[in-house]
Each structure stands twice: as structure tokens, then as C-alpha cells.
PDB file of N, CA, C and O in Angstrom:
ATOM      1  N   MET A   1     116.630 121.296  37.455  1.00  0.00           N
ATOM      2  CA  MET A   1     116.870 122.078  38.776  1.00  0.00           C
ATOM      3  C   MET A   1     116.229 123.298  38.796  1.00  0.00           C
ATOM      4  O   MET A   1     116.994 124.104  38.266  1.00  0.00           O
ATOM      5  N   GLY A   2     115.104 123.895  39.177  1.00  0.00           N
ATOM      6  CA  GLY A   2     114.816 125.190  39.015  1.00  0.00           C
ATOM      7  C   GLY A   2     115.514 126.070  39.552  1.00  0.00           C
ATOM      8  O   GLY A   2     116.399 125.598  40.267  1.00  0.00           O
ATOM      9  N   LYS A   3     115.467 127.481  39.485  1.00  0.00           N
ATOM     10  CA  LYS A   3     116.380 128.621  39.833  1.00  0.00           C
ATOM     11  C   LYS A   3     115.834 128.592  41.488  1.00  0.00           C
ATOM     12  O   LYS A   3     114.627 128.558  41.726  1.00  0.00           O
ATOM     13  N   HIS A   4     116.726 128.607  42.445  1.00  0.00           N
ATOM     14  CA  HIS A   4     116.402 129.029  43.929  1.00  0.00           C
ATOM     15  C   HIS A   4     116.393 130.373  43.844  1.00  0.00           C
ATOM     16  O   HIS A   4     117.269 131.080  43.348  1.00  0.00           O
ATOM     17  N   LEU A   5     115.058 130.812  44.500  1.00  0.00           N
ATOM     18  CA  LEU A   5     115.006 132.253  44.908  1.00  0.00           C
ATOM     19  C   LEU A   5     115.216 132.553  46.167  1.00  0.00           C
ATOM     20  O   LEU A   5     114.768 131.895  47.106  1.00  0.00           O
ATOM     21  N   LEU A   6     115.962 133.640  46.276  1.00  0.00           N
ATOM     22  CA  LEU A   6     116.435 133.947  47.710  1.00  0.00           C
ATOM     23  C   LEU A   6     115.449 134.616  48.621  1.00  0.00           C
ATOM     24  O   LEU A   6     114.579 135.205  47.979  1.00  0.00           O
ATOM     25  N   ASN A   7     115.331 134.697  49.816  1.00  0.00           N
ATOM     26  CA  ASN A   7     114.429 135.665  50.727  1.00  0.00           C
ATOM     27  C   ASN A   7     115.532 135.992  51.714  1.00  0.00           C
ATOM     28  O   ASN A   7     116.695 135.595  51.647  1.00  0.00           O
ATOM     29  N   ALA A   8     114.961 136.824  52.701  1.00  0.00           N
ATOM     30  CA  ALA A   8     115.917 137.290  53.723  1.00  0.00           C
ATOM     31  C   ALA A   8     116.368 136.391  54.776  1.00  0.00           C
ATOM     32  O   ALA A   8     117.274 136.648  55.569  1.00  0.00           O
ATOM     33  N   SER A   9     115.630 135.244  54.731  1.00  0.00           N
ATOM     34  CA  SER A   9     116.029 134.388  55.741  1.00  0.00           C
ATOM     35  C   SER A   9     117.102 133.115  55.234  1.00  0.00           C
ATOM     36  O   SER A   9     117.925 132.487  55.900  1.00  0.00           O
ATOM     37  N   ALA A  10     116.808 133.030  54.071  1.00  0.00           N
ATOM     38  CA  ALA A  10     117.983 132.484  53.545  1.00  0.00           C
ATOM     39  C   ALA A  10     119.583 132.487  53.651  1.00  0.00           C
ATOM     40  O   ALA A  10     120.154 131.413  53.459  1.00  0.00           O
ATOM     41  N   ILE A  11     120.413 133.739  53.973  1.00  0.00           N
ATOM     42  CA  ILE A  11     121.338 133.887  54.116  1.00  0.00           C
ATOM     43  C   ILE A  11     121.158 135.314  55.204  1.00  0.00           C
ATOM     44  O   ILE A  11     120.366 136.256  55.186  1.00  0.00           O
ATOM     45  N   TYR A  12     122.335 134.934  56.149  1.00  0.00           N
ATOM     46  CA  TYR A  12     122.598 136.034  57.016  1.00  0.00           C
ATOM     47  C   TYR A  12     123.702 136.106  57.321  1.00  0.00           C
ATOM     48  O   TYR A  12     124.465 135.182  57.037  1.00  0.00           O
ATOM     49  N   LEU A  13     124.162 137.283  58.031  1.00  0.00           N
ATOM     50  CA  LEU A  13     125.591 137.490  58.692  1.00  0.00           C
ATOM     51  C   LEU A  13     125.333 137.768  60.157  1.00  0.00           C
ATOM     52  O   LEU A  13     124.309 138.285  60.602  1.00  0.00           O
ATOM     53  N   TYR A  14     126.310 137.392  60.806  1.00  0.00           N
ATOM     54  CA  TYR A  14     126.592 137.776  62.240  1.00  0.00           C
ATOM     55  C   TYR A  14     127.981 137.787  62.578  1.00  0.00           C
ATOM     56  O   TYR A  14     128.699 136.845  62.243  1.00  0.00           O
ATOM     57  N   PRO A  15     128.530 139.005  63.367  1.00  0.00           N
ATOM     58  CA  PRO A  15     127.731 139.790  63.753  1.00  0.00           C
ATOM     59  C   PRO A  15     127.659 140.820  62.706  1.00  0.00           C
ATOM     60  O   PRO A  15     128.355 140.600  61.715  1.00  0.00           O
ATOM     61  N   ASN A  16     126.962 141.894  62.719  1.00  0.00           N
ATOM     62  CA  ASN A  16     126.971 143.118  61.591  1.00  0.00           C
ATOM     63  C   ASN A  16     126.859 144.240  62.721  1.00  0.00           C
ATOM     64  O   ASN A  16     125.923 144.046  63.497  1.00  0.00           O
ATOM     65  N   PRO A  17     127.452 145.113  62.907  1.00  0.00           N
ATOM     66  CA  PRO A  17     128.936 145.146  62.510  1.00  0.00           C
ATOM     67  C   PRO A  17     129.988 144.091  63.278  1.00  0.00           C
ATOM     68  O   PRO A  17     129.875 143.662  64.427  1.00  0.00           O
ATOM     69  N   ALA A  18     130.924 143.832  62.417  1.00  0.00           N
ATOM     70  CA  ALA A  18     131.669 142.733  62.758  1.00  0.00           C
ATOM     71  C   ALA A  18     133.227 143.367  63.322  1.00  0.00           C
ATOM     72  O   ALA A  18     133.606 144.509  63.063  1.00  0.00           O
ATOM     73  N   TYR A  19     133.899 142.512  64.016  1.00  0.00           N
ATOM     74  CA  TYR A  19     135.040 142.760  64.618  1.00  0.00           C
ATOM     75  C   TYR A  19     135.979 142.098  64.446  1.00  0.00           C
ATOM     76  O   TYR A  19     136.774 142.499  63.597  1.00  0.00           O
ATOM     77  N   ASN A  20     136.228 141.034  65.048  1.00  0.00           N
ATOM     78  CA  ASN A  20     137.233 139.793  65.090  1.00  0.00           C
ATOM     79  C   ASN A  20     136.669 138.904  63.705  1.00  0.00           C
ATOM     80  O   ASN A  20     137.361 138.751  62.699  1.00  0.00           O
ATOM     81  N   SER A  21     135.352 138.384  63.861  1.00  0.00           N
ATOM     82  CA  SER A  21     135.176 137.423  62.676  1.00  0.00           C
ATOM     83  C   SER A  21     133.687 137.781  62.338  1.00  0.00           C
ATOM     84  O   SER A  21     132.942 138.453  63.051  1.00  0.00           O
ATOM     85  N   LEU A  22     133.346 137.150  60.990  1.00  0.00           N
ATOM     86  CA  LEU A  22     131.937 136.751  60.827  1.00  0.00           C
ATOM     87  C   LEU A  22     131.649 135.738  60.238  1.00  0.00           C
ATOM     88  O   LEU A  22     132.396 135.168  59.442  1.00  0.00           O
ATOM     89  N   SER A  23     130.490 135.368  60.561  1.00  0.00           N
ATOM     90  CA  SER A  23     129.755 134.063  60.330  1.00  0.00           C
ATOM     91  C   SER A  23     128.668 134.395  59.070  1.00  0.00           C
ATOM     92  O   SER A  23     127.979 135.414  59.012  1.00  0.00           O
ATOM     93  N   ILE A  24     128.675 133.443  58.210  1.00  0.00           N
ATOM     94  CA  ILE A  24     127.606 133.608  56.832  1.00  0.00           C
ATOM     95  C   ILE A  24     127.124 132.543  57.003  1.00  0.00           C
ATOM     96  O   ILE A  24     127.896 131.585  56.963  1.00  0.00           O
ATOM     97  N   HIS A  25     125.750 132.307  57.245  1.00  0.00           N
ATOM     98  CA  HIS A  25     124.791 131.047  57.431  1.00  0.00           C
ATOM     99  C   HIS A  25     123.809 131.196  55.978  1.00  0.00           C
ATOM    100  O   HIS A  25     122.998 132.067  55.661  1.00  0.00           O
ATOM    101  N   ILE A  26     124.190 130.158  55.384  1.00  0.00           N
ATOM    102  CA  ILE A  26     123.295 129.871  54.076  1.00  0.00           C
ATOM    103  C   ILE A  26     122.358 128.552  54.378  1.00  0.00           C
ATOM    104  O   ILE A  26     122.716 127.414  54.679  1.00  0.00           O
ATOM    105  N   SER A  27     121.217 129.017  54.220  1.00  0.00           N
ATOM    106  CA  SER A  27     120.322 127.659  54.285  1.00  0.00           C
ATOM    107  C   SER A  27     119.642 127.401  52.920  1.00  0.00           C
ATOM    108  O   SER A  27     119.031 128.316  52.367  1.00  0.00           O
ATOM    109  N   LEU A  28     119.742 126.123  52.345  1.00  0.00           N
ATOM    110  CA  LEU A  28     119.295 126.220  50.961  1.00  0.00           C
ATOM    111  C   LEU A  28     118.412 124.867  50.779  1.00  0.00           C
ATOM    112  O   LEU A  28     118.720 123.858  51.411  1.00  0.00           O
ATOM    113  N   GLU A  29     117.339 124.882  49.920  1.00  0.00           N
ATOM    114  CA  GLU A  29     116.326 123.605  49.934  1.00  0.00           C
ATOM    115  C   GLU A  29     116.644 122.628  49.203  1.00  0.00           C
ATOM    116  O   GLU A  29     116.139 121.525  49.413  1.00  0.00           O
ATOM    117  N   GLU A  30     117.659 122.854  48.070  1.00  0.00           N
ATOM    118  CA  GLU A  30     118.207 122.171  47.085  1.00  0.00           C
ATOM    119  C   GLU A  30     119.740 122.227  47.201  1.00  0.00           C
ATOM    120  O   GLU A  30     120.356 123.032  47.899  1.00  0.00           O
ATOM    121  N   SER A  31     120.418 121.010  46.219  1.00  0.00           N
ATOM    122  CA  SER A  31     121.611 121.429  45.901  1.00  0.00           C
ATOM    123  C   SER A  31     121.819 122.649  44.918  1.00  0.00           C
ATOM    124  O   SER A  31     120.883 123.009  44.205  1.00  0.00           O
ATOM    125  N   VAL A  32     123.045 123.287  44.879  1.00  0.00           N
ATOM    126  CA  VAL A  32     123.024 124.530  44.086  1.00  0.00           C
ATOM    127  C   VAL A  32     124.484 125.162  44.225  1.00  0.00           C
ATOM    128  O   VAL A  32     125.177 125.024  45.232  1.00  0.00           O
ATOM    129  N   ALA A  33     124.912 125.964  42.939  1.00  0.00           N
ATOM    130  CA  ALA A  33     125.768 126.584  43.062  1.00  0.00           C
ATOM    131  C   ALA A  33     125.824 127.894  43.758  1.00  0.00           C
ATOM    132  O   ALA A  33     124.958 128.764  43.662  1.00  0.00           O
ATOM    133  N   VAL A  34     127.120 127.981  44.603  1.00  0.00           N
ATOM    134  CA  VAL A  34     126.886 129.189  45.630  1.00  0.00           C
ATOM    135  C   VAL A  34     128.069 130.032  45.529  1.00  0.00           C
ATOM    136  O   VAL A  34     129.150 129.541  45.207  1.00  0.00           O
ATOM    137  N   ARG A  35     127.935 131.236  45.776  1.00  0.00           N
ATOM    138  CA  ARG A  35     129.586 132.367  45.406  1.00  0.00           C
ATOM    139  C   ARG A  35     129.249 132.906  46.346  1.00  0.00           C
ATOM    140  O   ARG A  35     128.031 132.990  46.508  1.00  0.00           O
ATOM    141  N   ALA A  36     130.074 133.453  47.286  1.00  0.00           N
ATOM    142  CA  ALA A  36     130.128 134.712  48.102  1.00  0.00           C
ATOM    143  C   ALA A  36     131.399 135.262  48.392  1.00  0.00           C
ATOM    144  O   ALA A  36     132.294 134.608  48.927  1.00  0.00           O
ATOM    145  N   SER A  37     131.508 136.533  48.028  1.00  0.00           N
ATOM    146  CA  SER A  37     132.818 137.510  47.804  1.00  0.00           C
ATOM    147  C   SER A  37     132.228 138.818  48.388  1.00  0.00           C
ATOM    148  O   SER A  37     131.135 139.379  48.319  1.00  0.00           O
ATOM    149  N   LEU A  38     133.571 139.098  49.071  1.00  0.00           N
ATOM    150  CA  LEU A  38     133.511 140.439  49.931  1.00  0.00           C
ATOM    151  C   LEU A  38     134.359 141.584  49.260  1.00  0.00           C
ATOM    152  O   LEU A  38     135.552 141.538  48.959  1.00  0.00           O
ATOM    153  N   PHE A  39     133.487 142.604  49.098  1.00  0.00           N
ATOM    154  CA  PHE A  39     134.150 143.810  48.277  1.00  0.00           C
ATOM    155  C   PHE A  39     134.346 144.797  49.219  1.00  0.00           C
ATOM    156  O   PHE A  39     133.403 145.025  49.977  1.00  0.00           O
ATOM    157  N   ASN A  40     135.640 145.606  49.372  1.00  0.00           N
ATOM    158  CA  ASN A  40     135.714 147.068  49.924  1.00  0.00           C
ATOM    159  C   ASN A  40     134.664 147.868  49.346  1.00  0.00           C
ATOM    160  O   ASN A  40     133.886 147.382  48.525  1.00  0.00           O
ATOM    161  N   SER A  41     134.591 149.175  49.762  1.00  0.00           N
ATOM    162  CA  SER A  41     133.873 150.315  49.491  1.00  0.00           C
ATOM    163  C   SER A  41     134.445 150.909  48.256  1.00  0.00           C
ATOM    164  O   SER A  41     133.727 151.792  47.786  1.00  0.00           O
ATOM    165  N   ALA A  42     135.472 150.685  47.641  1.00  0.00           N
ATOM    166  CA  ALA A  42     135.991 151.001  46.432  1.00  0.00           C
ATOM    167  C   ALA A  42     135.781 150.003  45.164  1.00  0.00           C
ATOM    168  O   ALA A  42     136.166 150.086  43.997  1.00  0.00           O
ATOM    169  N   GLY A  43     134.968 148.966  45.901  1.00  0.00           N
ATOM    170  CA  GLY A  43     134.378 147.792  44.853  1.00  0.00           C
ATOM    171  C   GLY A  43     135.590 146.683  44.549  1.00  0.00           C
ATOM    172  O   GLY A  43     135.506 145.917  43.589  1.00  0.00           O
ATOM    173  N   GLN A  44     136.595 146.676  45.360  1.00  0.00           N
ATOM    174  CA  GLN A  44     138.003 145.792  45.135  1.00  0.00           C
ATOM    175  C   GLN A  44     137.402 144.574  45.828  1.00  0.00           C
ATOM    176  O   GLN A  44     136.833 144.580  46.920  1.00  0.00           O
ATOM    177  N   LYS A  45     137.616 143.522  45.023  1.00  0.00           N
ATOM    178  CA  LYS A  45     137.293 142.172  46.036  1.00  0.00           C
ATOM    179  C   LYS A  45     138.407 141.933  46.999  1.00  0.00           C
ATOM    180  O   LYS A  45     139.529 141.726  46.537  1.00  0.00           O
ATOM    181  N   VAL A  46     138.233 141.939  48.176  1.00  0.00           N
ATOM    182  CA  VAL A  46     138.994 141.619  49.267  1.00  0.00           C
ATOM    183  C   VAL A  46     139.092 139.902  49.659  1.00  0.00           C
ATOM    184  O   VAL A  46     140.086 139.337  50.115  1.00  0.00           O
ATOM    185  N   SER A  47     138.025 139.401  49.401  1.00  0.00           N
ATOM    186  CA  SER A  47     138.217 137.760  49.540  1.00  0.00           C
ATOM    187  C   SER A  47     137.014 136.895  48.957  1.00  0.00           C
ATOM    188  O   SER A  47     135.964 137.519  48.799  1.00  0.00           O
ATOM    189  N   GLU A  48     137.017 135.769  48.671  1.00  0.00           N
ATOM    190  CA  GLU A  48     136.494 135.201  48.470  1.00  0.00           C
ATOM    191  C   GLU A  48     135.699 133.745  49.333  1.00  0.00           C
ATOM    192  O   GLU A  48     136.193 132.624  49.208  1.00  0.00           O
ATOM    193  N   VAL A  49     134.774 133.925  49.957  1.00  0.00           N
ATOM    194  CA  VAL A  49     134.147 133.344  50.938  1.00  0.00           C
ATOM    195  C   VAL A  49     133.889 131.702  50.305  1.00  0.00           C
ATOM    196  O   VAL A  49     134.071 130.727  51.035  1.00  0.00           O
ATOM    197  N   VAL A  50     133.565 131.601  49.251  1.00  0.00           N
ATOM    198  CA  VAL A  50     132.916 130.569  49.124  1.00  0.00           C
ATOM    199  C   VAL A  50     132.486 130.396  47.611  1.00  0.00           C
ATOM    200  O   VAL A  50     131.681 131.192  47.129  1.00  0.00           O
ATOM    201  N   ASN A  51     133.035 129.321  46.828  1.00  0.00           N
ATOM    202  CA  ASN A  51     132.770 129.054  45.297  1.00  0.00           C
ATOM    203  C   ASN A  51     132.268 127.952  44.774  1.00  0.00           C
ATOM    204  O   ASN A  51     132.698 127.677  43.654  1.00  0.00           O
ATOM    205  N   GLU A  52     131.392 127.144  45.296  1.00  0.00           N
ATOM    206  CA  GLU A  52     130.971 125.549  45.016  1.00  0.00           C
ATOM    207  C   GLU A  52     129.702 124.999  44.989  1.00  0.00           C
ATOM    208  O   GLU A  52     128.695 125.654  45.258  1.00  0.00           O
ATOM    209  N   GLU A  53     129.697 123.877  44.690  1.00  0.00           N
ATOM    210  CA  GLU A  53     128.345 123.394  44.722  1.00  0.00           C
ATOM    211  C   GLU A  53     127.881 123.325  46.205  1.00  0.00           C
ATOM    212  O   GLU A  53     128.703 122.810  46.962  1.00  0.00           O
ATOM    213  N   LEU A  54     126.909 123.679  46.668  1.00  0.00           N
ATOM    214  CA  LEU A  54     126.643 123.213  48.173  1.00  0.00           C
ATOM    215  C   LEU A  54     125.464 122.398  48.082  1.00  0.00           C
ATOM    216  O   LEU A  54     124.675 122.554  47.150  1.00  0.00           O
ATOM    217  N   LYS A  55     125.252 121.385  49.146  1.00  0.00           N
ATOM    218  CA  LYS A  55     124.222 120.643  49.056  1.00  0.00           C
ATOM    219  C   LYS A  55     122.963 121.082  49.724  1.00  0.00           C
ATOM    220  O   LYS A  55     123.062 122.161  50.309  1.00  0.00           O
ATOM    221  N   ALA A  56     121.824 120.503  49.771  1.00  0.00           N
ATOM    222  CA  ALA A  56     120.799 121.361  50.472  1.00  0.00           C
ATOM    223  C   ALA A  56     120.944 121.267  51.953  1.00  0.00           C
ATOM    224  O   ALA A  56     121.463 120.260  52.435  1.00  0.00           O
ATOM    225  N   GLY A  57     120.552 122.170  52.658  1.00  0.00           N
ATOM    226  CA  GLY A  57     120.734 122.033  54.338  1.00  0.00           C
ATOM    227  C   GLY A  57     121.052 123.375  54.378  1.00  0.00           C
ATOM    228  O   GLY A  57     120.824 124.207  53.500  1.00  0.00           O
ATOM    229  N   LYS A  58     121.671 123.563  55.600  1.00  0.00           N
ATOM    230  CA  LYS A  58     122.260 124.421  56.568  1.00  0.00           C
ATOM    231  C   LYS A  58     123.854 124.360  56.565  1.00  0.00           C
ATOM    232  O   LYS A  58     124.474 123.312  56.746  1.00  0.00           O
ATOM    233  N   HIS A  59     124.534 125.780  56.306  1.00  0.00           N
ATOM    234  CA  HIS A  59     126.012 125.544  55.968  1.00  0.00           C
ATOM    235  C   HIS A  59     126.400 127.105  56.663  1.00  0.00           C
ATOM    236  O   HIS A  59     125.690 128.111  56.667  1.00  0.00           O
ATOM    237  N   ARG A  60     127.543 126.952  57.141  1.00  0.00           N
ATOM    238  CA  ARG A  60     128.241 128.113  57.836  1.00  0.00           C
ATOM    239  C   ARG A  60     129.546 128.416  57.665  1.00  0.00           C
ATOM    240  O   ARG A  60     130.324 127.497  57.922  1.00  0.00           O
ATOM    241  N   PHE A  61     130.056 129.538  57.270  1.00  0.00           N
ATOM    242  CA  PHE A  61     131.565 129.900  56.959  1.00  0.00           C
ATOM    243  C   PHE A  61     131.474 130.901  57.981  1.00  0.00           C
ATOM    244  O   PHE A  61     130.447 131.465  58.359  1.00  0.00           O
ATOM    245  N   GLU A  62     132.868 131.101  58.471  1.00  0.00           N
ATOM    246  CA  GLU A  62     133.429 131.901  59.362  1.00  0.00           C
ATOM    247  C   GLU A  62     134.853 132.586  58.708  1.00  0.00           C
ATOM    248  O   GLU A  62     135.844 132.014  58.254  1.00  0.00           O
ATOM    249  N   MET A  63     134.651 133.572  58.799  1.00  0.00           N
ATOM    250  CA  MET A  63     135.525 134.590  58.246  1.00  0.00           C
ATOM    251  C   MET A  63     136.359 135.473  59.083  1.00  0.00           C
ATOM    252  O   MET A  63     135.784 136.149  59.936  1.00  0.00           O
ATOM    253  N   ASN A  64     137.941 135.576  58.921  1.00  0.00           N
ATOM    254  CA  ASN A  64     138.315 136.457  59.917  1.00  0.00           C
ATOM    255  C   ASN A  64     138.700 137.652  59.347  1.00  0.00           C
ATOM    256  O   ASN A  64     139.463 137.705  58.383  1.00  0.00           O
ATOM    257  N   VAL A  65     138.162 138.717  59.947  1.00  0.00           N
ATOM    258  CA  VAL A  65     138.043 139.979  59.229  1.00  0.00           C
ATOM    259  C   VAL A  65     138.773 141.128  60.137  1.00  0.00           C
ATOM    260  O   VAL A  65     138.557 142.334  60.018  1.00  0.00           O
ATOM    261  N   ARG A  66     139.718 140.500  61.107  1.00  0.00           N
ATOM    262  CA  ARG A  66     140.365 141.435  61.912  1.00  0.00           C
ATOM    263  C   ARG A  66     141.626 142.112  60.982  1.00  0.00           C
ATOM    264  O   ARG A  66     142.254 143.151  61.185  1.00  0.00           O
ATOM    265  N   MET A  67     141.691 141.575  60.390  1.00  0.00           N
ATOM    266  CA  MET A  67     143.192 142.403  59.515  1.00  0.00           C
ATOM    267  C   MET A  67     142.584 143.494  58.350  1.00  0.00           C
ATOM    268  O   MET A  67     143.285 144.263  57.692  1.00  0.00           O
ATOM    269  N   LEU A  68     141.425 143.392  58.284  1.00  0.00           N
ATOM    270  CA  LEU A  68     140.792 144.466  57.285  1.00  0.00           C
ATOM    271  C   LEU A  68     140.447 145.616  57.980  1.00  0.00           C
ATOM    272  O   LEU A  68     140.002 145.695  59.125  1.00  0.00           O
ATOM    273  N   PRO A  69     140.750 146.708  57.004  1.00  0.00           N
ATOM    274  CA  PRO A  69     140.506 148.060  57.775  1.00  0.00           C
ATOM    275  C   PRO A  69     138.870 148.393  57.948  1.00  0.00           C
ATOM    276  O   PRO A  69     137.928 147.941  57.296  1.00  0.00           O
ATOM    277  N   THR A  70     138.871 149.258  58.960  1.00  0.00           N
ATOM    278  CA  THR A  70     137.376 149.431  59.518  1.00  0.00           C
ATOM    279  C   THR A  70     137.007 150.161  58.202  1.00  0.00           C
ATOM    280  O   THR A  70     137.849 150.710  57.490  1.00  0.00           O
ATOM    281  N   GLY A  71     135.721 150.125  57.945  1.00  0.00           N
ATOM    282  CA  GLY A  71     134.884 150.496  56.866  1.00  0.00           C
ATOM    283  C   GLY A  71     133.345 149.638  56.456  1.00  0.00           C
ATOM    284  O   GLY A  71     132.859 148.709  57.102  1.00  0.00           O
ATOM    285  N   ALA A  72     132.818 150.228  55.275  1.00  0.00           N
ATOM    286  CA  ALA A  72     131.901 149.589  55.102  1.00  0.00           C
ATOM    287  C   ALA A  72     132.163 148.719  53.950  1.00  0.00           C
ATOM    288  O   ALA A  72     132.902 149.141  53.061  1.00  0.00           O
ATOM    289  N   TYR A  73     131.521 147.292  53.847  1.00  0.00           N
ATOM    290  CA  TYR A  73     131.831 146.229  52.963  1.00  0.00           C
ATOM    291  C   TYR A  73     130.733 145.782  52.302  1.00  0.00           C
ATOM    292  O   TYR A  73     129.634 146.141  52.723  1.00  0.00           O
ATOM    293  N   MET A  74     130.814 144.959  51.202  1.00  0.00           N
ATOM    294  CA  MET A  74     129.693 144.509  50.633  1.00  0.00           C
ATOM    295  C   MET A  74     129.735 142.986  50.141  1.00  0.00           C
ATOM    296  O   MET A  74     130.527 142.588  49.288  1.00  0.00           O
ATOM    297  N   LEU A  75     128.814 142.208  50.764  1.00  0.00           N
ATOM    298  CA  LEU A  75     128.741 140.705  50.529  1.00  0.00           C
ATOM    299  C   LEU A  75     128.114 140.311  49.598  1.00  0.00           C
ATOM    300  O   LEU A  75     126.907 140.081  49.671  1.00  0.00           O
ATOM    301  N   GLN A  76     128.835 140.150  48.510  1.00  0.00           N
ATOM    302  CA  GLN A  76     127.789 139.805  47.002  1.00  0.00           C
ATOM    303  C   GLN A  76     127.842 138.292  47.054  1.00  0.00           C
ATOM    304  O   GLN A  76     128.830 137.572  47.193  1.00  0.00           O
ATOM    305  N   THR A  77     126.387 137.918  46.891  1.00  0.00           N
ATOM    306  CA  THR A  77     126.237 136.436  47.185  1.00  0.00           C
ATOM    307  C   THR A  77     125.457 135.967  45.580  1.00  0.00           C
ATOM    308  O   THR A  77     124.581 136.558  44.949  1.00  0.00           O
ATOM    309  N   GLU A  78     126.130 134.778  45.297  1.00  0.00           N
ATOM    310  CA  GLU A  78     125.072 134.220  43.934  1.00  0.00           C
ATOM    311  C   GLU A  78     124.675 132.846  44.309  1.00  0.00           C
ATOM    312  O   GLU A  78     125.514 132.036  44.704  1.00  0.00           O
ATOM    313  N   VAL A  79     123.729 132.631  44.225  1.00  0.00           N
ATOM    314  CA  VAL A  79     122.977 131.280  44.596  1.00  0.00           C
ATOM    315  C   VAL A  79     122.242 131.190  43.392  1.00  0.00           C
ATOM    316  O   VAL A  79     121.327 131.949  43.072  1.00  0.00           O
ATOM    317  N   ASN A  80     122.858 129.829  42.455  1.00  0.00           N
ATOM    318  CA  ASN A  80     122.236 129.353  41.436  1.00  0.00           C
ATOM    319  C   ASN A  80     121.801 130.523  40.424  1.00  0.00           C
ATOM    320  O   ASN A  80     120.762 130.520  39.763  1.00  0.00           O
ATOM    321  N   GLY A  81     122.827 131.565  40.425  1.00  0.00           N
ATOM    322  CA  GLY A  81     122.545 132.479  39.167  1.00  0.00           C
ATOM    323  C   GLY A  81     121.656 133.709  39.880  1.00  0.00           C
ATOM    324  O   GLY A  81     121.506 134.730  39.208  1.00  0.00           O
ATOM    325  N   VAL A  82     121.110 133.652  41.109  1.00  0.00           N
ATOM    326  CA  VAL A  82     120.526 134.978  41.703  1.00  0.00           C
ATOM    327  C   VAL A  82     121.456 135.533  42.487  1.00  0.00           C
ATOM    328  O   VAL A  82     121.961 134.954  43.449  1.00  0.00           O
ATOM    329  N   SER A  83     121.760 136.813  42.074  1.00  0.00           N
ATOM    330  CA  SER A  83     122.915 137.951  42.887  1.00  0.00           C
ATOM    331  C   SER A  83     122.152 138.706  43.904  1.00  0.00           C
ATOM    332  O   SER A  83     121.304 139.488  43.473  1.00  0.00           O
ATOM    333  N   THR A  84     122.325 138.594  45.289  1.00  0.00           N
ATOM    334  CA  THR A  84     122.106 139.405  46.302  1.00  0.00           C
ATOM    335  C   THR A  84     123.613 140.436  46.906  1.00  0.00           C
ATOM    336  O   THR A  84     124.764 140.002  46.946  1.00  0.00           O
ATOM    337  N   ALA A  85     123.263 141.556  47.236  1.00  0.00           N
ATOM    338  CA  ALA A  85     124.154 142.450  47.643  1.00  0.00           C
ATOM    339  C   ALA A  85     123.783 142.253  49.506  1.00  0.00           C
ATOM    340  O   ALA A  85     122.651 141.890  49.825  1.00  0.00           O
ATOM    341  N   TRP A  86     124.563 142.458  50.306  1.00  0.00           N
ATOM    342  CA  TRP A  86     124.624 142.704  51.684  1.00  0.00           C
ATOM    343  C   TRP A  86     125.478 143.289  52.059  1.00  0.00           C
ATOM    344  O   TRP A  86     126.639 143.035  51.738  1.00  0.00           O
ATOM    345  N   LYS A  87     125.026 144.545  53.100  1.00  0.00           N
ATOM    346  CA  LYS A  87     125.923 145.681  53.587  1.00  0.00           C
ATOM    347  C   LYS A  87     126.565 145.038  54.964  1.00  0.00           C
ATOM    348  O   LYS A  87     125.933 144.441  55.835  1.00  0.00           O
ATOM    349  N   LEU A  88     127.977 145.309  54.941  1.00  0.00           N
ATOM    350  CA  LEU A  88     128.630 145.049  56.165  1.00  0.00           C
ATOM    351  C   LEU A  88     129.603 146.033  56.826  1.00  0.00           C
ATOM    352  O   LEU A  88     130.493 146.533  56.137  1.00  0.00           O
ATOM    353  N   LEU A  89     129.483 146.338  58.130  1.00  0.00           N
ATOM    354  CA  LEU A  89     130.469 147.209  58.737  1.00  0.00           C
ATOM    355  C   LEU A  89     131.825 146.590  59.396  1.00  0.00           C
ATOM    356  O   LEU A  89     131.546 145.851  60.340  1.00  0.00           O
ATOM    357  N   ILE A  90     132.961 146.682  59.189  1.00  0.00           N
ATOM    358  CA  ILE A  90     133.993 146.347  60.079  1.00  0.00           C
ATOM    359  C   ILE A  90     134.137 147.004  61.130  1.00  0.00           C
ATOM    360  O   ILE A  90     133.453 148.007  60.924  1.00  0.00           O
ATOM    361  N   THR A  91     134.611 147.101  62.191  1.00  0.00           N
ATOM    362  CA  THR A  91     134.645 148.234  63.213  1.00  0.00           C
ATOM    363  C   THR A  91     136.106 147.639  64.016  1.00  0.00           C
ATOM    364  O   THR A  91     136.526 146.515  63.741  1.00  0.00           O
ATOM    365  N   ASP A  92     136.648 148.323  64.792  1.00  0.00           N
ATOM    366  CA  ASP A  92     137.931 148.000  65.663  1.00  0.00           C
ATOM    367  C   ASP A  92     137.544 148.294  66.978  1.00  0.00           C
ATOM    368  O   ASP A  92     138.340 148.142  67.905  1.00  0.00           O
TER     369      ASP A  92
END
């Protein structure tokens, strides 16, 4: 299995900024290992959204962000060894 390279259309977050919940959409062309973790501005992991082998196709993960403090966060994604960071704002 070759490395799956990401482009901007492969993963997206909605809404951004987020208030109550966040949807993470991942589109894969083949089955690959996927990990997505949310970090606060201090670099502390606050949530692991997914860490598993996903089949080819479209996947959606919902995350309740209501209890997180307002501020800037980073969603770190790793798809088959390729890592990408996504900026996220959480508002009240």
C-alpha cells in the first residue's frame, strides 16, 4: 500500500470557529491508519478524536467542544504517516 498524500479537500473541519460541536470530515481513496488529536494553545492534548484503520470512502466524526475553554486549538491529523495540523477556534 502506497503512502496516501493529503490535500486540502481530503480533510475539513466545520464549523470553524466552533461553538457547541465540531464535525471532522475525512475522505480517503484507500484504507489507511488515521489519527486525529486536538491540542490546546499550550500544546496539551485535550482529545483524541480517532485512532484507527479507516476504510476507503467518506467518514465524519462529531466532537462536542462546548466544555472546552474559548481559544485557539490545533487539530493534528496523521493519515498513513503523513502529518498535518489544522487551526481551530472555539468560541462561546
